[in-house]
C-alpha positions in Angstrom: 0.0 0.0 0.0 1.3 3.4 -1.0 2.3 5.9 1.8 2.0 8.9 -0.5 1.3 12.2 1.1 -2.4 12.5 2.1 -4.1 15.8 1.1 -5.7 17.2 4.1 -6.6 20.5 2.5 -6.6 22.4 -0.8 -3.2 23.2 -2.4 -3.5 26.7 -3.8 -0.2 26.6 -5.6 2.5 24.2 -6.8 5.9 24.5 -5.2 9.0 22.9 -6.4 12.3 21.4 -5.3 15.6 20.9 -7.2 16.4 17.5 -8.6 19.7 17.8 -6.7 17.8 17.1 -3.5 16.6 13.8 -4.9 19.9 12.4 -6.2 21.2 11.1 -2.8 18.0 9.1 -2.3 18.2 7.5 -5.7 21.7 6.4 -5.1 20.8 5.1 -1.6 17.9 3.1 -2.9 20.1 1.5 -5.6 22.8 0.6 -3.1 20.1 -1.0 -0.9 18.9 -3.1 -3.8 15.7 -1.3 -4.3 14.9 -0.1 -7.8 13.8 3.6 -7.7 12.0 3.3 -11.1 8.7 2.2 -9.7 8.7 5.0 -7.1 9.6 7.6 -9.6 6.8 6.5 -11.9 4.3 6.4 -9.0 5.1 10.0 -8.1 5.3 11.3 -11.7 9.0 12.1 -11.5 10.5 11.6 -15.0 13.8 9.7 -14.8 15.1 11.8 -17.6 15.3 14.8 -15.2 17.7 13.1 -12.9 20.7 14.1 -14.9 20.0 17.9 -14.4 20.5 18.9 -10.7 18.8 22.2 -11.4 15.6 20.8 -12.9 12.5 21.3 -10.8 10.0 18.7 -9.6 6.8 19.4 -7.5 7.6 19.4 -3.8 4.6 17.3 -2.8 5.8 14.5 -5.2 9.3 14.6 -3.7 8.0 14.4 -0.1 5.6 11.5 -1.0 8.5 9.8 -2.8 10.5 9.8 0.5 7.7 8.3 2.5 7.3 5.5 0.0 11.1 5.0 -0.2 11.1 4.4 3.6 8.3 1.9 3.2 10.1 0.2 0.3 13.3 -0.2 2.3 11.5 -1.2 5.5 13.4 1.4 7.4 11.4 4.0 9.3 14.5 6.1 9.9 15.4 6.1 6.1 15.5 9.9 5.8 17.4 10.5 9.1 20.1 7.9 8.3 20.7 9.3 4.8 20.9 12.9 6.2 23.5 11.7 8.7 25.9 11.0 5.8 25.3 14.2 3.9 28.3 16.1 2.5 28.3 19.8 1.7 28.7 19.2 -2.0 25.5 17.0 -2.0 23.4 20.2 -1.8 25.4 22.2 -4.2 26.4 25.8 -3.7 24.3 26.1 -0.5 26.4 23.4 1.1 29.6 24.9 -0.1 28.5 28.3 1.4 27.8 26.6 4.7 31.2 24.9 4.7 33.2 28.1 4.2 31.3 30.2 6.8 33.4 31.4 9.8 30.9 30.3 12.5 28.0 27.9 13.0 25.7 30.9 13.7 26.5 32.5 10.3 26.2 29.2 8.5 22.8 28.5 9.9 21.6 32.0 9.1 22.7 31.6 5.5 21.1 28.2 5.1 17.9 29.6 6.6 17.9 32.6 4.3 18.8 30.7 1.2 16.8 27.5 1.7 14.4 28.5 -1.1 17.2 28.2 -3.7 16.7 24.4 -3.3 13.0 24.2 -2.7 9.9 26.4 -2.3 7.2 26.7 0.4 9.8 26.5 3.1 10.1 28.4 6.4 13.5 28.3 7.9 14.9 30.7 10.5 17.4 31.3 13.3 16.5 32.7 16.7 18.9 33.5 19.6 17.3 33.5 23.1 18.5 32.8 26.6 21.9 31.5 25.7 20.6 29.2 22.9 20.5 29.3 19.1 17.5 27.7 17.5 17.4 26.7 13.8 13.9 25.8 12.6 12.6 24.2 9.4 9.1 23.5 8.2 7.2 23.2 5.0 4.6 25.9 4.7 2.1 23.8 2.7 0.2 22.0 5.3 -1.5 19.8 2.8 1.8 18.0 2.3 1.5 15.3 4.9 2.9 12.9 6.1 6.3 14.4 5.8 8.3 12.7 8.5 11.1 11.5 6.2 11.7 15.0 4.8 11.8 16.5 8.3 14.1 13.9 9.7 16.4 14.1 6.7 16.6 17.9 6.9 17.4 17.9 10.6 19.9 15.1 10.4 21.6 16.6 7.4 21.9 20.0 9.0 23.3 18.4 12.2 25.8 16.5 10.1 26.8 19.7 8.2 27.6 21.4 11.6 29.7 18.4 12.6 31.6 17.9 9.4 32.2 21.6 8.7 32.9 22.8 12.3 33.2 20.3 15.1 32.8 16.6 14.8 31.6 15.9 18.4 29.2 18.8 18.7 25.7 17.7 19.6 22.5 19.8 19.8 21.0 20.6 23.2 17.6 19.4 21.9 16.0 18.3 18.7 12.3 19.0 17.9 10.0 17.3 15.4 6.5 18.3 14.3 5.4 14.7 13.7 4.3 12.3 16.4 6.8 10.1 18.2 7.5 7.0 16.1 7.5 3.5 17.6 11.3 3.2 17.4 13.4 6.3 18.2 16.7 4.5 18.9 18.1 5.3 15.4 17.3 9.0 15.9 19.0 9.0 19.3 22.1 7.5 17.8 22.2 10.1 15.1 21.5 13.3 17.1 22.9 12.2 20.5 20.5 14.7 22.2 17.1 14.8 23.8 14.4 14.5 21.1 10.9 16.0 21.4 7.9 15.2 19.1 4.6 16.8 18.2 6.2 20.3 18.3 5.1 23.3 16.3 8.2 23.1 14.0 11.3 21.0 13.4 14.2 22.5 15.3 17.9 22.1 16.2 18.8 23.9 19.4 22.5 24.7 20.2 24.5 26.5 22.9 25.0 30.0 21.5 28.6 30.2 22.7 29.4 27.1 20.5 27.7 28.6 17.5 29.5 31.9 17.8 33.0 30.4 18.0 35.1 31.4 15.0 36.5 28.5 13.1 38.0 30.2 10.0 38.3 33.4 8.1 36.2 33.6 5.0 36.9 34.5 1.4 34.6 37.5 0.7 34.8 37.2 -3.0 33.8 33.5 -2.9 31.0 34.2 -0.5 29.6 37.0 -2.7 29.8 34.7 -5.8 28.0 31.9 -4.1 25.3 34.2 -2.6 24.7 35.8 -6.0 24.3 32.4 -7.7 21.9 31.3 -5.0 19.9 34.6 -5.2 19.4 33.9 -8.9 18.2 30.4 -8.1 15.7 31.7 -5.6 14.3 34.2 -8.1 13.5 31.2 -10.4 11.6 29.5 -7.5 9.2 32.4 -6.8 5.7 31.5 -7.9 3.8 33.8 -10.2 0.5 35.3 -9.1 -1.6 34.3 -12.0 -3.1 30.9 -12.5 -2.1 31.0 -16.2 1.6 31.4 -15.2 1.3 28.4 -12.8 -0.3 26.3 -15.6 2.3 27.4 -18.1 5.0 26.3 -15.6 3.4 22.9 -15.3 3.1 22.6 -19.1 6.8 23.4 -19.4 7.6 20.8 -16.7 5.6 17.9 -18.0 4.9 18.4 -21.7 6.6 15.6 -23.7 7.0 13.5 -20.5 3.4 12.7 -19.8 -0.1 13.6 -21.0 -0.9 17.1 -19.9 -4.7 17.3 -19.5 -6.9 19.8 -17.8 -7.8 17.3 -15.2 -4.1 16.6 -14.5 -3.3 20.3 -14.2 -6.2 20.8 -11.8 -5.0 18.0 -9.6 -1.5 19.5 -9.5 -2.8 22.9 -8.5 -5.2 21.4 -5.9 -8.2 22.9 -7.7 -11.4 21.5 -9.0 -11.7 21.2 -12.8 -14.4 23.9 -12.9 -12.4 26.3 -10.7 -9.3 26.0 -12.9 -11.3 26.6 -16.0 -13.1 29.6 -14.4 -9.8 31.2 -13.1 -8.2 30.8 -16.6 -11.3 32.2 -18.2 -11.0 35.3 -15.9 -7.5 35.7 -17.2 -8.7 35.5 -20.8 -7.1 32.2 -21.6 -7.6 28.4 -21.3 -5.5 25.2 -20.9 -5.8 24.5 -24.6 -4.6 28.0 -25.5 -1.7 27.8 -23.1 -0.6 24.4 -24.4 -0.9 25.6 -28.0 1.1 28.7 -27.3 3.9 26.8 -25.6 4.0 24.2 -28.3 4.1 26.7 -31.1 6.9 28.7 -29.5 8.9 25.6 -28.7 8.3 24.2 -32.2 9.5 27.4 -33.8 12.7 27.4 -31.7 13.4 23.7 -32.4 12.9 24.0 -36.1 15.4 26.8 -36.2 18.0 24.2 -35.6 19.2 22.5 -38.8 19.9 19.2 -37.2 16.5 18.8 -35.5 14.1 16.2 -37.0 10.4 16.8 -37.1 9.8 13.5 -35.4 11.9 14.6 -32.4 10.1 17.9 -32.3 6.8 16.0 -32.2 8.0 13.9 -29.3 9.2 17.0 -27.4 5.8 18.6 -27.8 3.9 15.5 -26.6 2.5 14.4 -29.9 2.0 10.7 -30.6 3.7 10.9 -34.0 5.1 13.3 -36.6 1.9 13.3 -38.6 -0.1 14.7 -35.7 2.5 17.4 -35.1 2.6 18.3 -38.8 -1.2 18.8 -38.8 -1.0 21.0 -35.7 1.9 23.0 -37.1 0.0 23.6 -40.3 -3.0 24.8 -38.3 -0.8 27.3 -36.4 1.2 28.6 -39.3 -0.6 27.6 -42.6 2.4 25.6 -43.7 4.2 22.3 -43.0 7.2 22.0 -40.7 9.3 21.1 -43.8 8.2 24.2 -45.6 8.9 26.4 -42.6 12.6 25.4 -42.5 13.7 26.9 -45.8 11.7 30.1 -45.2 13.5 30.6 -41.9 16.9 29.9 -43.7 16.1 32.5 -46.3 15.1 35.1 -43.7 18.3 34.4 -41.7 20.4 34.7 -44.9 18.8 38.1 -45.8 19.5 39.4 -42.3 23.2 38.3 -42.5 23.5 39.9 -46.0 
């Protein structure tokens, strides 16, 4: 039986996470003798995306994938155990930025501020109070549940980053989790080596502030500025657009050519009823059909500009069953066949060059 995330409310927007976050789990499953292909298919994560660490997948699919991965391996502490072996490079530039920070306090502040470069819909913050420093992490979309594996992975990974980048024997004063106490907590005790509280309002790591303010290294200001600029660019890509049409367009770009993109599917991804999606798009003066057609026509035009691109490959990229269906659609858009469009573009390009 699947342990996919149960929807306890209505998801008003789709949020995303970088494929880089998924890669360690895929490798761990393979090493454990569990094929990830079935889980990827179940959660609509195209295996073709795994080669691009910056590609985006819906966050709720990622979280549900982790829950099912734990079930498939028979290990309730699947996420925590994997997080306990995380290396800074495993989370890309954000991990490198953490590793070159002068203090734990600054490193945690940076990871809290820049967490959205890796995934959206995330609240992360650092609070100093009464001699302690608290780093918190929680997904803001409450409809994504259960999410124990994501929480335990994130807490264990951050704890491991602190130990590997600063002090190997440093333990938190306390660890908090928002989910209920599991039947077996011994694996978590071995990982965190600290008191663990469950059913809390957020997931937290609590440290002695004196330990977090100890200076371990001087930092390269140019390197820090470069990494933060890169992460800021990534964050800007993760910001959701206000209009439903933009959200639909994002999903079309994400899935077209990988799976059938129907109005029903898009409504499910957005957590809306079919009628609500259609009404919202109508209010914005468009429709799913129009948005798919616009994306296909623009993508086709760009692909056909390339002299080495075959029409059959363009058809596949646009989600058509065969080249004939694509040719009919292209003629409907432009009044000519894809073959006829190529020389016309070549002539235009030659005139411009002349």
